[in-house]
SEDRENLO-570667 format. One line per 4 residues: number of its first residue (from 1); their letters; for each residue x, y, z of N, C-alpha, C. Coordinates in pm, whole numbers. Layout:
N
NUM	A	X:Y:Z:X:Y:Z:X:Y:Z ~ ...;
// end
This chain:
289
1	MKDF	-1835:-86:770:-1768:-46:893:-1755:105:894 ~ -1853:170:954:-1856:317:953:-1769:377:1062 ~ -1742:300:1166:-1672:352:1282:-1553:262:1314 ~ -1434:321:1326:-1313:243:1355:-1282:238:1504;
5	SGKI	-1356:311:1585:-1332:313:1728:-1350:174:1790 ~ -1253:134:1870:-1261:4:1935:-1219:-112:1847 ~ -1183:-84:1723:-1141:-189:1630:-990:-213:1640 ~ -944:-319:1576:-801:-350:1567:-764:-357:1420;
9	AVVT	-663:-281:1382:-617:-278:1243:-473:-327:1234 ~ -442:-390:1124:-306:-432:1091:-260:-349:972 ~ -141:-290:982:-87:-206:875:54:-253:843 ~ 77:-299:720:214:-331:680:279:-206:621;
13	GGGS	411:-196:636:479:-77:590:438:46:668 ~ 421:29:800:371:138:882:477:240:923 ~ 601:221:878:708:309:922:716:442:852 ~ 648:456:740:657:582:666:542:593:568;
17	GIGR	533:710:503:439:729:392:295:705:427 ~ 225:639:336:83:611:356:61:526:481 ~ 149:430:504:136:344:622:138:424:750 ~ 234:515:763:241:600:883:115:685:895;
21	ALVQ	69:742:784:-50:827:788:-174:746:828 ~ -183:621:783:-294:536:822:-291:508:972 ~ -173:478:1024:-161:452:1168:-206:573:1248 ~ -161:690:1206:-198:812:1279:-348:838:1271;
25	ALTA	-405:823:1152:-549:849:1135:-634:748:1212 ~ -596:623:1206:-674:518:1273:-671:534:1424 ~ -553:558:1480:-543:570:1625:-613:696:1675 ~ -618:800:1592:-689:923:1629:-840:899:1636;
29	EGCS	-885:791:1571:-1027:756:1575:-1057:647:1678 ~ -954:609:1756:-978:511:1861:-956:367:1819 ~ -883:347:1709:-854:213:1659:-714:172:1701 ~ -700:56:1762:-568:4:1794:-502:-49:1668;
33	VAMC	-370:-43:1661:-298:-78:1539:-178:-168:1570 ~ -163:-272:1490:-42:-354:1487:25:-326:1353 ~ 149:-278:1358:218:-248:1232:345:-327:1220 ~ 387:-348:1095:518:-406:1070:591:-322:967;
37	DIRE	722:-336:966:809:-270:869:945:-336:882 ~ 1033:-311:788:1169:-365:800:1259:-269:878 ~ 1214:-148:904:1294:-47:973:1230:-14:1107 ~ 1291:-62:1213:1236:-42:1346:1234:105:1385;
41	ADML	1341:178:1351:1347:320:1388:1232:398:1325 ~ 1197:365:1202:1086:434:1135:955:406:1207 ~ 935:282:1250:811:250:1322:803:323:1455 ~ 915:332:1524:915:403:1652:881:550:1632;
45	ETVR	926:608:1520:889:745:1489:739:755:1459 ~ 684:655:1390:540:653:1367:464:649:1498 ~ 509:566:1591:445:558:1722:450:693:1792 ~ 566:757:1789:581:886:1855:482:989:1798;
49	IAEK	470:990:1665:379:1084:1600:234:1050:1632 ~ 200:923:1622:60:881:1641:14:904:1784 ~ 103:885:1881:63:899:2020:19:1040:2055 ~ 59:1138:1975:20:1277:2002:-129:1299:1981;
53	TAVQ	-188:1222:1891:-330:1243:1858:-417:1120:1886 ~ -355:1014:1933:-429:889:1955:-529:903:2069 ~ -642:836:2053:-741:829:2161:-680:750:2276 ~ -705:799:2396:-649:731:2513:-697:586:2520;
57	GVRI	-603:498:2546:-636:357:2561:-610:271:2438 ~ -586:334:2322:-555:253:2204:-416:194:2220 ~ -395:81:2158:-266:13:2165:-200:19:2028 ~ -73:56:2026:5:59:1901:124:-33:1920;
61	TTFV	134:-136:1837:245:-229:1849:326:-233:1719 ~ 452:-268:1733:543:-273:1618:608:-410:1610 ~ 642:-448:1486:710:-577:1466:796:-566:1342 ~ 922:-600:1355:1013:-596:1240:990:-721:1156;
65	ADVA	949:-699:1031:921:-812:943:941:-772:798 ~ 996:-863:722:1005:-852:577:883:-922:520 ~ 794:-846:461:667:-904:416:685:-1004:303 ~ 802:-1006:240:828:-1103:134:868:-1240:188;
69	QEKE	878:-1252:320:914:-1378:384:794:-1430:463 ~ 737:-1542:418:614:-1590:481:632:-1621:629 ~ 747:-1676:668:769:-1706:809:760:-1579:894 ~ 808:-1468:839:805:-1343:915:664:-1286:923;
73	TLAF	584:-1305:819:445:-1258:827:365:-1341:927 ~ 394:-1470:935:326:-1555:1034:367:-1516:1175 ~ 495:-1483:1192:541:-1437:1324:476:-1303:1359 ~ 459:-1217:1262:390:-1090:1283:246:-1113:1326;
77	RDHT	179:-1206:1261:41:-1239:1300:35:-1287:1444 ~ 126:-1378:1480:125:-1433:1617:155:-1323:1719 ~ 248:-1235:1685:281:-1124:1774:161:-1032:1792 ~ 88:-1007:1684:-32:-923:1692:-134:-983:1788;
81	GEQH	-160:-1112:1774:-256:-1177:1863:-214:-1170:2009 ~ -85:-1191:2032:-35:-1189:2170:-39:-1049:2230 ~ 10:-951:2156:21:-815:2209:-115:-747:2225 ~ -208:-781:2137:-342:-719:2145:-441:-810:2217;
85	ETDH	-392:-926:2262:-474:-1020:2337:-605:-1048:2266 ~ -592:-1094:2141:-711:-1113:2058:-691:-1232:1964 ~ -802:-1288:1920:-797:-1391:1816:-852:-1337:1685 ~ -882:-1205:1680:-939:-1149:1558:-885:-1008:1534;
89	VHLL	-892:-965:1409:-866:-825:1372:-977:-782:1276 ~ -999:-653:1270:-1109:-601:1189:-1064:-547:1053 ~ -940:-497:1048:-891:-430:928:-750:-478:897 ~ -725:-510:772:-591:-545:726:-555:-455:609;
93	FNNA	-456:-370:630:-406:-282:524:-274:-337:472 ~ -278:-401:357:-157:-452:292:-97:-337:211 ~ -8:-264:275:41:-138:220:188:-141:180 ~ 268:-228:237:414:-226:216:449:-245:68;
97	GIGG	549:-172:23:593:-186:-116:726:-116:-139 ~ 793:-156:-247:916:-89:-291:910:-77:-442 ~ 997:9:-497:1010:21:-641:1140:-43:-686 ~ 1149:-74:-813:1270:-136:-867:1236:-236:-975;
101	GGSF	1338:-303:-1027:1315:-406:-1128:1251:-352:-1252 ~ 1297:-234:-1297:1231:-167:-1408:1227:-247:-1537 ~ 1343:-296:-1579:1351:-363:-1709:1359:-514:-1694 ~ 1274:-585:-1765:1283:-731:-1770:1404:-774:-1852;
105	VNTP	1452:-685:-1937:1567:-714:-2024:1699:-689:-1952 ~ 1709:-574:-1884:1839:-530:-1834:1855:-532:-1682 ~ 1747:-535:-1606:1759:-533:-1461:1806:-669:-1410 ~ 1899:-672:-1314:1940:-799:-1255:1819:-876:-1200;
109	RDQW	1819:-1006:-1221:1704:-1087:-1183:1673:-1076:-1034 ~ 1774:-1070:-948:1746:-1066:-804:1673:-938:-765 ~ 1705:-825:-831:1635:-700:-803:1492:-707:-853 ~ 1473:-763:-973:1339:-777:-1029:1252:-861:-935;
113	ERTF	1304:-975:-893:1225:-1067:-812:1203:-1014:-671 ~ 1298:-936:-618:1279:-876:-487:1164:-776:-491 ~ 1161:-692:-593:1052:-596:-608:918:-666:-619 ~ 912:-767:-704:788:-841:-722:745:-910:-593;
117	AVCW	842:-965:-520:811:-1038:-398:752:-947:-290 ~ 812:-830:-271:759:-738:-170:620:-690:-209 ~ 607:-648:-334:482:-584:-377:367:-682:-400 ~ 397:-806:-439:290:-903:-456:285:-1003:-341;
121	YGVY	396:-1077:-316:390:-1179:-211:371:-1117:-73 ~ 414:-991:-56:386:-924:70:237:-912:97 ~ 161:-886:-8:15:-882:4:-41:-1023:24 ~ 5:-1116:-58:-49:-1252:-52:-20:-1320:82;
125	YNAR	105:-1312:128:141:-1379:254:65:-1321:373 ~ 51:-1189:378:-22:-1130:490:-171:-1158:480 ~ -224:-1163:357:-365:-1200:341:-388:-1342:392 ~ -298:-1433:358:-307:-1571:407:-294:-1576:559;
129	AFLP	-194:-1504:611:-166:-1511:754:-282:-1458:838 ~ -340:-1345:796:-441:-1279:880:-585:-1316:845 ~ -605:-1392:738:-743:-1427:702:-818:-1495:816 ~ -759:-1592:887:-834:-1653:997:-877:-1552:1104;
133	MLLK	-796:-1449:1127:-832:-1348:1227:-939:-1253:1174 ~ -938:-1228:1043:-1046:-1149:983:-1178:-1226:989 ~ -1173:-1356:964:-1294:-1437:964:-1358:-1444:1102 ~ -1277:-1432:1205:-1330:-1441:1342:-1390:-1309:1391;
137	APEA	-1366:-1200:1320:-1422:-1071:1360:-1569:-1065:1317 ~ -1653:-991:1390:-1794:-978:1349:-1810:-903:1218 ~ -1717:-811:1189:-1710:-744:1060:-1564:-716:1032 ~ -1525:-725:904:-1384:-711:870:-1368:-658:728;
141	HMIN	-1248:-606:701:-1222:-547:570:-1074:-564:539 ~ -1043:-618:420:-906:-629:371:-884:-522:266 ~ -782:-441:286:-752:-331:195:-614:-353:137 ~ -606:-375:7:-479:-405:-60:-437:-286:-146;
145	VSSV	-317:-236:-121:-269:-119:-193:-200:-161:-322 ~ -263:-131:-433:-205:-151:-565:-141:-18:-606 ~ -175:33:-720:-115:156:-773:-185:189:-903 ~ -164:312:-953:-208:339:-1090:-135:245:-1186;
149	NGFW	-18:196:-1143:54:99:-1226:-9:-40:-1219 ~ -120:-50:-1147:-200:-172:-1151:-303:-170:-1263 ~ -317:-56:-1332:-399:-54:-1454:-326:15:-1569 ~ -208:68:-1543:-126:131:-1648:19:94:-1619;
153	ASLG	72:0:-1694:203:-59:-1664:317:24:-1723 ~ 329:148:-1675:425:237:-1737:457:355:-1647 ~ 574:414:-1670:607:546:-1616:626:644:-1730 ~ 573:609:-1846:595:687:-1967:670:605:-2069;
157	PQTA	664:642:-2196:717:560:-2304:870:545:-2304 ~ 941:624:-2225:1086:615:-2222:1140:534:-2104 ~ 1050:480:-2021:1094:416:-1897:1031:279:-1882 ~ 1116:177:-1860:1066:42:-1832:1022:33:-1686;
161	HTAY	914:-39:-1661:858:-43:-1525:789:-178:-1504 ~ 862:-287:-1521:796:-417:-1534:766:-488:-1402 ~ 861:-497:-1310:839:-575:-1188:730:-514:-1102 ~ 740:-385:-1078:642:-315:-994:503:-324:-1058;
165	SAAK	496:-299:-1188:366:-302:-1256:306:-442:-1253 ~ 387:-544:-1279:336:-682:-1276:278:-715:-1139 ~ 350:-674:-1034:303:-702:-899:174:-627:-868 ~ 167:-501:-909:49:-422:-878:-73:-467:-958;
169	FAVK	-52:-517:-1082:-162:-579:-1155:-210:-702:-1080 ~ -117:-781:-1024:-155:-901:-949:-237:-863:-826 ~ -195:-759:-756:-269:-714:-637:-411:-673:-675 ~ -423:-599:-784:-555:-554:-828:-643:-674:-864;
173	GFTE	-590:-767:-944:-670:-882:-984:-710:-969:-867 ~ -617:-991:-775:-644:-1071:-656:-757:-1008:-574 ~ -749:-877:-552:-849:-811:-469:-986:-812:-536 ~ -990:-789:-666:-1118:-794:-737:-1179:-933:-728;
177	ALIN	-1095:-1036:-736:-1146:-1173:-728:-1199:-1203:-588 ~ -1143:-1137:-486:-1190:-1160:-349:-1331:-1108:-325 ~ -1375:-1013:-406:-1506:-952:-383:-1615:-1060:-383 ~ -1620:-1141:-488:-1719:-1247:-494:-1685:-1362:-400;
181	DFRN	-1556:-1389:-382:-1516:-1496:-291:-1566:-1466:-151 ~ -1540:-1345:-103:-1589:-1309:30:-1741:-1303:33 ~ -1803:-1249:-71:-1949:-1238:-74:-2014:-1376:-61 ~ -1954:-1475:-126:-2011:-1610:-126:-1972:-1692:-4;
185	NAPH	-1850:-1670:48:-1796:-1759:150:-1766:-1694:285 ~ -1766:-1562:289:-1743:-1490:415:-1804:-1351:402 ~ -1937:-1343:397:-2004:-1217:363:-1980:-1102:460 ~ -1927:-1130:578:-1899:-1022:673:-1762:-958:647;
189	VKAS	-1687:-1010:550:-1556:-957:515:-1566:-885:381 ~ -1515:-764:374:-1514:-686:250:-1371:-676:197 ~ -1358:-640:70:-1226:-623:8:-1225:-495:-73 ~ -1113:-422:-65:-1095:-301:-145:-954:-299:-202;
193	VVMP	-944:-253:-326:-813:-230:-387:-791:-79:-395 ~ -675:-35:-350:-640:107:-348:-539:134:-459 ~ -565:238:-539:-477:270:-651:-432:415:-641 ~ -321:437:-568:-272:574:-555:-195:619:-679;
197	GHIG	-201:750:-702:-113:811:-800:15:853:-730 ~ 63:972:-758:186:1022:-696:155:1072:-556 ~ 201:997:-458:189:1037:-318:329:1073:-268 ~ 340:1180:-193:471:1227:-148:526:1143:-35;
201	TNIA	590:1030:-69:643:937:31:791:911:7 ~ 849:832:96:990:794:86:1011:667:3 ~ 914:623:-75:930:495:-144:1051:496:-237 ~ 1076:607:-304:1193:612:-393:1322:605:-314;
205	INSM	1330:678:-202:1450:677:-118:1469:539:-55 ~ 1362:480:-3:1373:348:58:1412:242:-43 ~ 1360:255:-165:1396:159:-269:1543:173:-306 ~ 1593:295:-306:1736:316:-333:1822:246:-230;
209	SEFA	1784:257:-103:1862:193:2:1858:42:-11 ~ 1749:-10:-68:1736:-155:-89:1830:-204:-198 ~ 1843:-125:-304:1916:-172:-422:2042:-92:-454 ~ 2081:1:-368:2196:87:-399:2324:5:-408;
213	PPEG	2416:43:-497:2546:-23:-503:2625:4:-376 ~ 2737:-68:-353:2814:-51:-229:2854:93:-201 ~ 2880:170:-306:2921:309:-287:2803:400:-256 ~ 2681:347:-260:2562:425:-227:2499:490:-348;
217	ATVE	2381:546:-327:2309:612:-436:2382:739:-477 ~ 2370:775:-602:2432:897:-650:2360:1019:-594 ~ 2428:1132:-599:2368:1256:-553:2242:1287:-634 ~ 2250:1262:-766:2135:1289:-852:2016:1200:-816;
221	ARAM	2045:1071:-791:1937:979:-756:1873:1018:-623 ~ 1956:1056:-528:1903:1097:-398:1815:1221:-412 ~ 1861:1314:-494:1783:1436:-516:1648:1404:-580 ~ 1647:1309:-673:1521:1270:-736:1427:1207:-633;
225	GEAF	1482:1123:-545:1401:1062:-442:1341:1164:-347 ~ 1421:1265:-312:1371:1370:-223:1265:1455:-293 ~ 1285:1480:-423:1185:1557:-498:1054:1481:-506 ~ 1061:1348:-524:941:1267:-526:869:1276:-392;
229	RDTG	946:1269:-283:886:1276:-149:821:1411:-122 ~ 883:1516:-171:840:1651:-136:731:1705:-229 ~ 691:1628:-328:582:1667:-416:474:1559:-410 ~ 369:1576:-485:262:1477:-484:163:1502:-371;
233	LPPS	62:1420:-365:-41:1432:-263:16:1396:-126 ~ -7:1476:-22:43:1441:111:-14:1308:158 ~ 67:1225:224:18:1096:273:-105:1107:362 ~ -115:1215:439:-231:1232:527:-360:1242:445;
237	EAAK	-353:1310:330:-471:1320:244:-502:1185:179 ~ -397:1112:143:-418:978:86:-486:888:187 ~ -441:893:313:-501:810:417:-649:844:437 ~ -681:971:432:-822:1011:448:-908:955:336;
241	IILD	-858:963:211:-933:909:98:-954:759:115 ~ -849:690:158:-858:545:176:-959:509:284 ~ -950:574:398:-1040:541:509:-1184:579:477 ~ -1203:688:406:-1339:723:362:-1393:615:268;
245	GVRE	-1307:564:181:-1348:457:90:-1386:330:163 ~ -1312:299:270:-1345:181:351:-1480:201:419 ~ -1502:318:475:-1630:346:540:-1747:332:443 ~ -1723:373:318:-1829:368:217:-1836:232:148;
249	ERWR	-1749:138:189:-1741:4:132:-1721:7:-19 ~ -1637:101:-65:-1602:104:-207:-1493:1:-232 ~ -1513:-83:-331:-1412:-185:-357:-1295:-131:-438 ~ -1313:-15:-497:-1212:44:-586:-1188:188:-542;
253	ILVG	-1066:215:-490:-1039:346:-431:-922:411:-506 ~ -954:510:-589:-851:588:-658:-805:700:-566 ~ -673:721:-558:-619:819:-464:-539:925:-539 ~ -596:1045:-543:-528:1158:-606:-588:1194:-740;
257	PDAV	-587:1322:-773:-643:1366:-902:-569:1308:-1021 ~ -439:1280:-1008:-366:1219:-1118:-412:1076:-1142 ~ -446:1005:-1034:-498:868:-1048:-632:869:-1119 ~ -718:964:-1082:-850:973:-1144:-837:1005:-1293;
261	ALDK	-749:1099:-1326:-732:1139:-1466:-670:1027:-1549 ~ -570:959:-1493:-505:850:-1566:-601:735:-1590 ~ -680:701:-1489:-780:596:-1504:-878:631:-1615 ~ -922:755:-1618:-1017:799:-1721:-955:791:-1860;
265	AVRA	-829:834:-1872:-762:835:-2002:-737:694:-2053 ~ -693:605:-1966:-666:467:-2007:-794:398:-2051 ~ -903:422:-1979:-1030:359:-2016:-1083:414:-2149 ~ -1062:542:-2172:-1113:604:-2294:-1025:572:-2415;
269	HPEA	-894:551:-2393:-801:532:-2504:-705:416:-2474 ~ -756:295:-2458:-669:184:-2417:-556:154:-2516 ~ -582:171:-2646:-478:140:-2744:-367:244:-2746 ~ -393:361:-2690:-293:468:-2686:-218:474:-2554;
273	AYEH	-247:383:-2463:-195:391:-2327:-43:394:-2320 ~ 23:332:-2417:169:323:-2410:238:400:-2522 ~ 165:493:-2579:221:576:-2686:265:712:-2631 ~ 339:786:-2713:396:913:-2669:289:1019:-2639;
277	GMAD	172:1007:-2698:69:1107:-2676:-14:1085:-2549 ~ 19:982:-2470:-61:950:-2352:-62:1064:-2251 ~ 50:1130:-2234:56:1239:-2137:-45:1349:-2171 ~ -62:1375:-2300:-159:1477:-2341:-301:1432:-2311;
281	LVAQ	-328:1303:-2329:-462:1251:-2299:-493:1258:-2151 ~ -391:1231:-2067:-410:1240:-1923:-435:1386:-1882 ~ -356:1476:-1939:-376:1618:-1908:-515:1664:-1949 ~ -562:1615:-2065:-696:1651:-2111:-802:1598:-2015;
285	ARTE	-783:1473:-1970:-880:1414:-1877:-881:1490:-1745 ~ -763:1536:-1703:-757:1610:-1576:-826:1746:-1589 ~ -812:1808:-1704:-876:1938:-1727:-1028:1924:-1731 ~ -1073:1814:-1793:-1217:1791:-1806:-1280:1754:-1673;
289	G	-1199:1701:-1581:-1250:1666:-1448:-1327:1535:-1448;
// end
């Protein structure tokens, strides 16, 4: 699929970050978009931003849905068909995600399972819901956003990162398995797994609002979330890398120089991946290019 003009794309988590950047980039190329998110105000802001550069005539629709709830993903699918007056879609970007559930030992079970549900079942439920619409398109592509934590289950040797990593490994494995499944049973449908490194998004802030205690997040935690958002690769650049990868039909899309370096280091030194010297190996891989 070299050209997105005239196509219909579905984007989960379209209210901010990579999702918002994808909506803006796709509509600027003449692609209509159906997005969902749990925050309606964020989606309306995405629409406002996208409409400034969107090709005339594209349709942008919003739907409030929790991707971890299958009934809501099915309602999102039905809303997409009704609002876009179609029985098919060409692109499905399973992008929604949150962080949390760091420790399997100490994190409350409900937080662990909520993180896993959004990051894994959000992909699975939407893939199930929209597969019939992808199959009806003359050409289609499912793009599932994993993470560097889909091949490196860590944030460093001092930090537990179990729920998010487990979910992102599941997303990666599922998408890789779809490659042959689609090739054998639906050859007009392609699959890609996206593995971003540090992208400057609100995921840390949004995750805090999901799991914050009644008194709210601490000043220090909020500052860390803002620092995460204000550094890293800009979402617009991440979206460009992803869409270029889709055009080139790459099944494996690394996003950001840190993702490329980490992938190289883990492959070269798998037994050292969770040791204290891993940061030095990643830095070496980044220097070597």
